[in-house]
LOMI-998297 format. One record per residue (C-alpha): residue number from 0; x, y, z. Coordinates in steps of 0.001 Angstrom, whole numbers, plus 500000, padded with zeros to 6 digits. Example, Ala and Ser with C-alpha at 12.3 -4.5 7.8 and 13.67 -1.06 7.14 Angstrom:
> 0:512300:495500:507800;
> 1:513670:498940:507140;
***
This chain:
> 0:490536:520188:551995;
> 1:492086:523508:552618;
> 2:494756:522538:550205;
> 3:492203:522308:547367;
> 4:490267:525389:548363;
> 5:493477:527317:548481;
> 6:494552:526030:545128;
> 7:491297:527002:543446;
> 8:491440:530437:545083;
> 9:494833:531088:543848;
> 10:494058:529951:540310;
> 11:490918:532055:540159;
> 12:492879:535146:541690;
> 13:495441:534708:538779;
> 14:492917:533825:536167;
> 15:494587:535532:533296;
> 16:497976:533852:534043;
> 17:496214:530614:534447;
> 18:494310:530727:531249;
> 19:497399:531970:529361;
> 20:499416:528878:530703;
> 21:496690:526340:529776;
> 22:496254:528008:526473;
> 23:499945:527764:525513;
> 24:500006:524168:526581;
> 25:496714:523518:524670;
> 26:498000:525058:521291;
> 27:500969:522645:521473;
> 28:499019:519801:522284;
> 29:496381:520735:519791;
> 30:499010:520882:516976;
> 31:500275:517506:518074;
> 32:496799:516001:517875;
> 33:496125:517438:514289;
> 34:499485:516322:512962;
> 35:499144:512937:514257;
> 36:495411:512742:513065;
> 37:496608:513878:509579;
> 38:499412:511184:509570;
> 39:496875:508518:510688;
> 40:494543:509745:507741;
> 41:497482:509269:505423;
> 42:498201:505710:506711;
> 43:494634:504725:506506;
> 44:494541:506104:502806;
> 45:497481:504100:501823;
> 46:496230:500914:503696;
> 47:492968:501371:501826;
> 48:494744:501371:498403;
> 49:496937:498362:499252;
> 50:494337:496309:501087;
> 51:492935:494710:498047;
> 52:496503:493570:497140;
> 53:497799:492701:500460;
> 54:494829:491560:502500;
> 55:495736:492418:506211;
> 56:499387:492683:505280;
> 57:499935:488983:505231;
> 58:499694:488268:501269;
> 59:502557:487668:499133;
> 60:503044:486707:495516;
> 61:505758:484327:494277;
> 62:507067:484277:490739;
> 63:510127:483299:488825;
> 64:511287:486445:486842;
> 65:513605:486026:483882;
> 66:517087:486549:485049;
> 67:519399:488324:482453;
> 68:523020:487889:482518;
> 69:523701:490959:480587;
> 70:525268:489409:477558;
> 71:524106:487599:474313;
> 72:521985:488649:471330;
> 73:518747:487650:469882;
> 74:515313:486978:471508;
> 75:517067:484909:474174;
> 76:520152:487078:474725;
> 77:521413:487169:478199;
> 78:519352:484143:479411;
> 79:521035:481201:481031;
> 80:520950:477815:479046;
> 81:518190:476324:481415;
> 82:515938:479555:481034;
> 83:516487:479708:477219;
> 84:515565:476017:476871;
> 85:512471:476399:479046;
> 86:511273:479453:477178;
> 87:511779:477672:473798;
> 88:509865:474562:475020;
> 89:506953:476775:476401;
> 90:506658:479247:473636;
> 91:507936:477585:470552;
> 92:510729:480142:469925;
> 93:508151:482974:469682;
> 94:507698:482468:465772;
> 95:504783:481734:463647;
> 96:505351:479788:460544;
> 97:503294:480155:457447;
> 98:504485:476971:455668;
> 99:501922:474648:456714;
> 100:498808:476891:456875;
> 101:497580:475779:453286;
> 102:497923:476952:449810;
> 103:498117:480717:448853;
> 104:494858:482376:449097;
> 105:493386:479910:451612;
> 106:491776:481309:454849;
> 107:493317:480402:458298;
> 108:492907:481058:461934;
> 109:495221:480051:464784;
> 110:495519:480623:468520;
> 111:498670:480493:470447;
> 112:499646:481096:474145;
> 113:502842:482568:475160;
> 114:504239:483242:478541;
> 115:504763:486570:480234;
> 116:508114:487919:481313;
> 117:508558:485201:483860;
> 118:509268:481391:483895;
> 119:506827:478855:484919;
> 120:507276:476420:487780;
> 121:505799:472926:488548;
> 122:502336:473027:490245;
> 123:503914:470846:492921;
> 124:505729:473905:494187;
> 125:502434:475303:495516;
> 126:502127:472452:497832;
> 127:505762:472860:498798;
> 128:505115:476624:499698;
> 129:501755:475595:501668;
> 130:503832:473323:503827;
> 131:506026:476029:505044;
> 132:505773:477068:508521;
> 133:503860:480351:508774;
> 134:501871:479890:505610;
> 135:498316:479961:505993;
> 136:497266:479116:502376;
> 137:498740:479233:498909;
> 138:497171:479101:495453;
> 139:498766:478743:492030;
> 140:498125:480952:489006;
> 141:498930:481161:485473;
> 142:499156:484436:483411;
> 143:499702:484027:479574;
> 144:499018:485961:476486;
> 145:496680:484550:474054;
> 146:497633:485271:470394;
> 147:495009:485101:467706;
> 148:496162:485179:464236;
> 149:493817:484943:461176;
> 150:493935:486001:457553;
> 151:494755:484752:454005;
> 152:497990:482690:453278;
> 153:499960:485262:451359;
> 154:500849:484246:447652;
> 155:504582:485351:448304;
> 156:505658:484239:451753;
> 157:508649:485730:453594;
> 158:511953:484133:453018;
> 159:511966:482551:456386;
> 160:508458:481551:456353;
> 161:507864:483113:459773;
> 162:506911:486374:461281;
> 163:506515:487898:464700;
> 164:509882:487137:466196;
> 165:512803:489695:466462;
> 166:514353:490128:463164;
> 167:511522:488960:460997;
> 168:511109:492228:459118;
> 169:508656:494310:461014;
> 170:505561:492260:461764;
> 171:503012:490255:459874;
> 172:501957:490703:456175;
> 173:499100:493094:455428;
> 174:496608:490200:454818;
> 175:497158:488567:458248;
> 176:495835:490091:461320;
> 177:497323:489402:464863;
> 178:495680:490346:468181;
> 179:496427:489552:471785;
> 180:494935:489722:475136;
> 181:496165:488669:478499;
> 182:494574:485837:480410;
> 183:495066:484532:483862;
> 184:494099:481075:485213;
> 185:492646:481215:488637;
> 186:492311:478347:491289;
> 187:488627:478871:491887;
> 188:488760:476692:495027;
> 189:490948:479265:496680;
> 190:488539:482275:496467;
> 191:490477:484500:498739;
> 192:493687:484348:496786;
> 193:494393:484524:493010;
> 194:494616:487226:490303;
> 195:490881:487932:490927;
> 196:488840:487465:493963;
> 197:485044:487812:494591;
> 198:485579:491258:496192;
> 199:486652:492560:492923;
> 200:483509:491522:491082;
> 201:481485:494676:490297;
> 202:479002:492856:488055;
> 203:477820:489319:487771;
> 204:479352:486704:490038;
> 205:482513:484658:490725;
> 206:483486:481156:489338;
> 207:481299:478375:490185;
> 208:482144:474562:490482;
> 209:482170:472243:487754;
> 210:483820:472067:484099;
> 211:481740:474796:482517;
> 212:483828:477283:480524;
> 213:483323:480579:482412;
> 214:485284:483666:482145;
> 215:485517:487050:484230;
> 216:486535:490192:482235;
> 217:488548:493114:483425;
> 218:486060:496069:483428;
> 219:488380:498254:481077;
> 220:488612:495349:478528;
> 221:484973:494699:478756;
> 222:484086:498262:478222;
> 223:486442:498753:475212;
> 224:485202:495626:473507;
> 225:481411:496161:474242;
> 226:481259:492930:476320;
> 227:479053:492236:479252;
> 228:477653:489433:481480;
> 229:476188:486709:479147;
> 230:478417:487322:476220;
> 231:481048:484993:475166;
> 232:484803:485304:474392;
> 233:487024:482849:472608;
> 234:490296:481452:473886;
> 235:492246:478919:472024;
> 236:489304:478392:469841;
> 237:486964:477564:472867;
> 238:484018:479697:473734;
> 239:483755:481030:477240;
> 240:480776:482553:478877;
> 241:481328:485759:480600;
> 242:479873:485445:484085;
> 243:481247:488545:485825;
> 244:483106:491849:485303;
> 245:485954:492658:487728;
> 246:487817:495799:488843;
> 247:491639:495561:489233;
> 248:493114:496871:492582;
> 249:495702:499558:492370;
> 250:498973:498089:491472;
> 251:497509:494771:490762;
> 252:498398:492561:487836;
> 253:495532:493275:485421;
> 254:494480:490638:482927;
> 255:491845:491142:480280;
> 256:490316:487706:480853;
> 257:490244:485305:483921;
> 258:489395:481696:483577;
> 259:489687:478539:485542;
> 260:493313:477555:486034;
> 261:492905:473867:484924;
> 262:491122:475080:481750;
> 263:493900:477483:480929;
> 264:496634:474960:481399;
> 265:494853:472500:479148;
> 266:494254:475076:476476;
> 267:497875:476263:476501;
> 268:499464:472762:476932;
> 269:500933:473721:480195;
> 270:499348:470997:482359;
> 271:500718:470949:485822;
> 272:502557:474324:485344;
> 273:501992:477652:487135;
> 274:503954:481007:487033;
> 275:502440:482616:489975;
> 276:501824:481484:493479;
> 277:499623:483544:495937;
> 278:500512:483176:499453;
> 279:499037:484219:502638;
> 280:500912:484112:505971;
> 281:499504:483265:509270;
> 282:500389:486876:510427;
> 283:502255:489754:509400;
> 284:504891:489022:511642;
> 285:505703:485908:509815;
> 286:505937:487535:506451;
> 287:509725:488254:506383;
> 288:510524:484627:507523;
> 289:508081:483039:505148;
> 290:509365:485136:502253;
> 291:513003:484003:502980;
> 292:511903:480455:503288;
> 293:510043:480448:500045;
> 294:513112:481829:498171;
> 295:515196:479199:499664;
> 296:512613:476388:498690;
> 297:511707:477330:495070;
> 298:514526:477770:492741;
> 299:514788:481191:491262;
> 300:511673:482442:493083;
> 301:511029:486102:493815;
> 302:508670:487263:496502;
> 303:506656:490374:496454;
> 304:505200:491437:499722;
> 305:503013:494371:501138;
> 306:506137:496215:502003;
> 307:507338:496043:498535;
> 308:503930:497240:497128;
> 309:504004:500138:499591;
> 310:507385:501208:498481;
> 311:506102:501406:494881;
> 312:503238:503707:495808;
> 313:503709:507169:494410;
> 314:501552:510304:493781;
> 315:500317:513146:495726;
> 316:499362:510778:498648;
> 317:503031:509900:499025;
> 318:504210:513529:498829;
> 319:501696:514532:501495;
> 320:502697:511586:503634;
> 321:506449:512450:503418;
> 322:505703:516055:504251;
> 323:503613:515175:507238;
> 324:506089:512785:508591;
> 325:508992:515125:508225;
> 326:507811:518718:508444;
> 327:504717:518099:510399;
> 328:506458:515898:513017;
> 329:509239:518467:513465;
> 330:506643:521310:513794;
> 331:504695:519550:516384;
> 332:507887:518776:518442;
> 333:508845:522332:518271;
> 334:505409:523608:519143;
> 335:505361:521241:522089;
> 336:508737:522230:523488;
> 337:507792:525910:523110;
> 338:504530:525336:524992;
> 339:506473:523591:527758;
> 340:508865:526413:527965;
> 341:506195:529044:527973;
> 342:504423:527237:530816;
> 343:507587:526950:532679;
> 344:508414:530638:532417;
> 345:504841:531585:533240;
> 346:505074:529367:536473;
> 347:508440:530669:537381;
> 348:507232:534222:537023;
> 349:504277:533575:539153;
> 350:506327:532007:541989;
> 351:508595:534945:541761;
> 352:505705:537291:542216;
> 353:504399:535249:545199;
> 354:507638:535314:547223;
> 355:505987:537252:550046;
> 356:503116:534740:550041;
> 357:505193:531611:550241;
> 358:507681:533215:552558;
> 359:504930:534071:555053;
> 360:503404:530542:554776;
> 361:506820:529174:555568;
> 362:506925:531527:558629;
> 363:503491:530182:559763;
> 364:504992:526562:559738;
> 365:504592:525250:556126;
> 366:507278:522776:555280;
> 367:509015:522767:551887;
> 368:506905:519683:550741;
> 369:503668:521759:551327;
> 370:504963:524608:549300;
> 371:506110:522280:546466;
> 372:502776:520442:546609;
> 373:500874:523750:546274;
> 374:502848:524905:543180;
> 375:502715:521411:541614;
> 376:499046:521068:542211;
> 377:498330:524371:540581;
> 378:500482:523502:537524;
> 379:498780:520033:537263;
> 380:495368:521588:537074;
> 381:496676:524063:534391;
> 382:497961:521010:532517;
> 383:494624:519226:532665;
> 384:493035:522460:531394;
> 385:495505:522746:528712;
> 386:494906:519121:527680;
> 387:491127:519847:527357;
> 388:491950:522933:525310;
> 389:494413:520899:523193;
> 390:491940:518120:522469;
> 391:489304:520623:521318;
> 392:491688:522448:519103;
> 393:492905:519091:517792;
> 394:489541:517784:517002;
> 395:488758:521217:515297;
> 396:491866:520949:513050;
> 397:491122:517418:512256;
> 398:487673:518344:511171;
> 399:488907:521084:509149;
> 400:491330:518599:507183;
> 401:488490:516214:506680;
> 402:486220:518737:505408;
> 403:488497:520750:503091;
> 404:491318:518481:502120;
> 405:491478:517640:498418;
> 406:491464:514147:497091;
> 407:495017:512711:496684;
> 408:496185:510620:493842;
> 409:498189:507388:494158;
> 410:499763:504985:491630;
> 411:501531:501800:491876;
> 412:503851:500667:489103;
> 413:503282:497210:487861;
> 414:504754:495140:485175;
> 415:502259:495093:482284;
> 416:503304:491740:480986;
> 417:501814:491693:477648;
> 418:502654:489918:474458;
> 419:502814:493042:472253;
> 420:506519:492509:471664;
> 421:505679:489851:469277;
> 422:503436:491647:466864;
> 423:503626:495306:468203;
> 424:500301:494862:469695;
> 425:498980:496391:473049;
> 426:501580:497253:475334;
> 427:504365:496003:473287;
> 428:506051:498972:471803;
> 429:507911:496745:469432;
> 430:509636:493215:469568;
> 431:510658:491966:472782;
> 432:511591:488577:474283;
> 433:508568:486742:475462;
> 434:506280:489381:476563;
> 435:508539:491855:478397;
> 436:506287:494709:477813;
> 437:506265:498167:479202;
> 438:505737:499120:482857;
> 439:502304:500428:483362;
> 440:501128:502494:486372;
> 441:497450:502209:487578;
> 442:496132:505035:489643;
> 443:493340:505962:491841;
> 444:492052:508939:493870;
> 445:491518:508639:497632;
> 446:489875:510986:500048;
> 447:491895:512040:502983;
> 448:490512:511860:506526;
> 449:491925:512746:509877;
> 450:490787:510246:512387;
> 451:491186:511029:516211;
> 452:491287:507871:518343;
> 453:490654:507620:522114;
> 454:494211:506595:522488;
> 455:495333:509794:520701;
> 456:493005:511832:522993;
> 457:494392:510284:526183;
> 458:498019:510747:524801;
> 459:497220:514429:524153;
> 460:495858:514844:527700;
> 461:498903:513125:529106;
> 462:501333:515341:527274;
> 463:499616:518442:528743;
> 464:499751:516999:532161;
> 465:503363:516256:531685;
> 466:503971:519860:530479;
> 467:502171:521041:533604;
> 468:504295:518775:535784;
> 469:507435:520212:534009;
> 470:506396:523704:534674;
> 471:505533:522757:538222;
> 472:508860:521319:538808;
> 473:510522:524379:537680;
> 474:508416:526508:539990;
> 475:508605:524121:542824;
> 476:512474:524336:542683;
> 477:512394:528179:542939;
> 478:509660:527960:545756;
> 479:511454:525455:547803;
> 480:514391:527764:548167;
> 481:512380:530642:549636;
> 482:513099:531580:553323;
> 483:510647:533242:555758;
> 484:512949:536191:555839;
> 485:512341:536686:552230;
> 486:508701:537798:552776;
> 487:510022:540625:555015;
> 488:512242:542039:552248;
> 489:509716:541778:549356;
> 490:506706:543855:548781;
> 491:504335:542206:546253;
***
């Protein structure tokens, strides 16, 4: 009891030095709390952006991108023989003939489906992937471009009788109109996986069961074409009823129209074929192993994971995150070390000024342990007080960040796999082999917060207490070396 009373009396007697030591620790700890809260807020913002794409970090997408060898000419230049043959078989060479459309002057309309910049795979590969250890579920998907061509058979046809392929002379004749839109087939039985999920529906509803021809439109496509729920769109000459409007998550593969997978396979004459497999692992710890096993199981497979998507995020969000992790972390460490040094110097100065006091106590019978305990106890209390001040300062800093921080932008580059390369349509930018279009970046704005968790508060207090103990150890080392005779030679 005497120990506690004596310690409290000494702290009150040297109130200015006590507050100064605690404040030094508090500023250092408060800066650590603020920087950590800012970093947590940036992590949360990035996770919020990626969550629609990656679930809880366990989602992957599997595709078979076209592998170029770097040699060869023409629309299939640089492709292996197998890939070249598969593309010809699925897309018919990418050309549209005029010879069999009728007599000159006749009206015609034709729909064709061409693949995007990736090869298809058997739907049986979906089952192979789902049987891999660590895979929770898998769903196949098919993304194609629907080309609608209509007009009048020209009186003077081109020499080749074809257009739309590379080297065909700059596109279709003036009396022939060619339009394209991207369409994705979705396995509606796997609602949590696929090119579009129920969580992305902003108007209407998700696919129902049965064989009804239903379509979900991307909201930008619906807006630009004046379409809404209840309207119809035509694909392959068949009418589909619009049942929903969906938003595209940042970095996601955006298609204009989403339909049921089986219906798109039938329309495009690709029964039993998919070109994307959406995979969910049992846990985030299994992602790396599952990704490797998928690439070993499916020939030519390429796996995109949450980490891959995170690496593709750019914008002011990433700039702020990099700044906080580099400069902010270094600043917090320097401030914390400076606070520990100041507390140690103040404690050492306090012990020096109390030489007469500690010398007298030793002369009265105090052991070195009691002197060390006294100095350490006082420093520990100052550490606790500094921790309380630091937490308050950190909470204030976090609140200021949340209240006044600007919105940060973020974008994720994704392949805009469109068929404009055939007819110079949307996203094409000129002829290109089988829909290898431009790379589009989708962006969004995200508000920045600075959450302070209970764990962070406890860690801040622990840092302050540790700083107090460090200062106490420095002061105790000095106090333990004092001799009773020092009290007689020193006048305070």
